[in-house]
C-alpha positions, 0 to 999 in steps of 0.5 A, spaced: 499 499 500 503 506 497 500 512 501 500 519 499 500 524 505 496 532 502 498 537 506 501 538 514 494 534 517 493 539 522 501 538 524 500 530 526 503 528 519 508 525 523 504 521 528 500 519 521 505 517 517 509 512 523 502 509 524 501 507 516 509 505 515 507 501 522 501 498 518 505 496 511 505 502 508 509 506 504 508 513 505 510 520 501 508 527 502 507 533 499 504 540 500 499 542 495 494 539 491 498 542 485 504 538 488 500 531 488 496 531 482 504 533 479 508 527 483 501 522 481 503 524 473 510 523 472 507 515 475 509 517 483 503 511 484 498 512 490 493 507 492 489 511 497 491 520 498 490 522 505 489 530 505 489 535 510 481 538 509 483 545 509 485 543 502 481 543 495 479 538 497 473 538 491 478 540 486 483 535 487 477 529 487 475 533 479 482 533 477 483 527 478 476 525 475 477 529 469 485 525 468 481 517 470 485 517 475 482 512 479 485 513 487 480 514 493 481 520 497 481 520 506 481 526 509 482 529 516 482 534 520 481 536 527 474 531 530 471 536 533 470 541 527 463 537 524 463 542 519 469 541 515 467 533 516 461 534 513 463 538 507 469 534 505 464 528 504 461 532 500 466 534 495 468 526 494 473 525 500 470 518 501 472 518 508 474 522 514 480 521 519 479 526 526 486 529 528 490 527 533 490 520 528 488 514 532 492 508 529 486 502 529 482 507 524 488 509 520 489 501 519 482 500 518 481 505 512 488 502 508 485 495 510 479 497 507 482 500 501 487 494 500 481 490 499 477 495 494 484 495 490 484 488 488 483 484 483 475 482 480 476 475 484 474 480 492 467 482 488 466 475 488 470 470 493 467 464 491 470 465 484 471 458 480 477 458 476 481 454 473 487 454 469 488 449 462 494 445 461 499 451 459 499 456 464 503 461 461 505 464 454 501 461 447 496 457 450 495 459 456 488 458 458 483 461 465 476 460 466 472 463 471 466 463 474 462 467 479 457 471 480 452 476 477 457 482 479 463 478 475 460 472 470 463 468 468 468 467 462 475 465 458 482 468 457 486 465 452 493 468 450 493 468 443 500 470 442 506 474 446 512 478 443 517 478 450 517 484 452 513 488 449 506 485 447 501 480 449 495 479 446 490 475 449 482 473 446 478 474 451 470 471 450 464 473 454 459 468 457 455 471 462 451 475 464 453 477 456 457 473 450 462 476 447 468 475 443 474 481 444 481 482 443 486 484 448 492 486 448 498 489 452 503 493 449 509 495 454 514 501 451 520 502 456 519 509 458 524 513 462 526 509 469 518 505 468 514 501 463 508 505 460 502 499 459 497 500 455 491 496 455 487 495 449 481 492 448 477 492 441 470 487 439 464 488 436 459 489 439 452 485 442 445 488 441 444 488 448 450 493 449 448 497 443 442 499 448 446 499 453 450 504 450 444 508 449 443 509 456 449 509 460 457 511 460 461 504 459 467 508 460 466 510 466 462 503 468 468 499 466 474 504 466 474 503 473 476 496 473 481 498 467 485 503 471 483 497 477 487 491 473 492 497 471 494 499 478 495 492 481 499 489 475 503 496 477 503 494 484 506 486 482 511 488 478 514 493 482 515 488 489 518 483 484 
């Protein structure tokens, strides 16, 4: 878990940081909303932003949404300031942590964010997963069968060009039937690697109807963001 603290947290930044570190988080700090956005754009990823309630939380949340950066925001302020707490939630913060910081409360927030940022498996802990005889490279197959939220389907690796590309065939069987081509492309960029996740394919009749009424990018874009964040986190721990 990577935590980015924004602001001085009413002078309690050191205490909050030490609590988070003791719970296994990697903590970094910036002073302003602009500094936070600059750090995220530069690739200094985070799974959670903890921001001083005195800063412009609404602007931060708006900028994150406009740039499709999916990171939960938690506000922190003096515990007796109820108005600030309500205002921060209305501005888009997911939680409000009263200061001085409580170790157990911060631990609970970190745990909740970790669970929310995990893969699709955690949307259905009972989901059945099956791997084919080939478990990596061309011809590898992975199948899943879960609840209504995750559905069922099959993923097959059809081609690889290490270390720059992986082509995948995605067959969705439930809740709707769809067949798509998925490509992961990897390009060196600075000290890291830029990963692009693209999906193409036909649009079933039912999906065409859904497109009229729903913003599909908003509906599934978050899953792409979570998946890429998980991939980044796993790659950086290897």
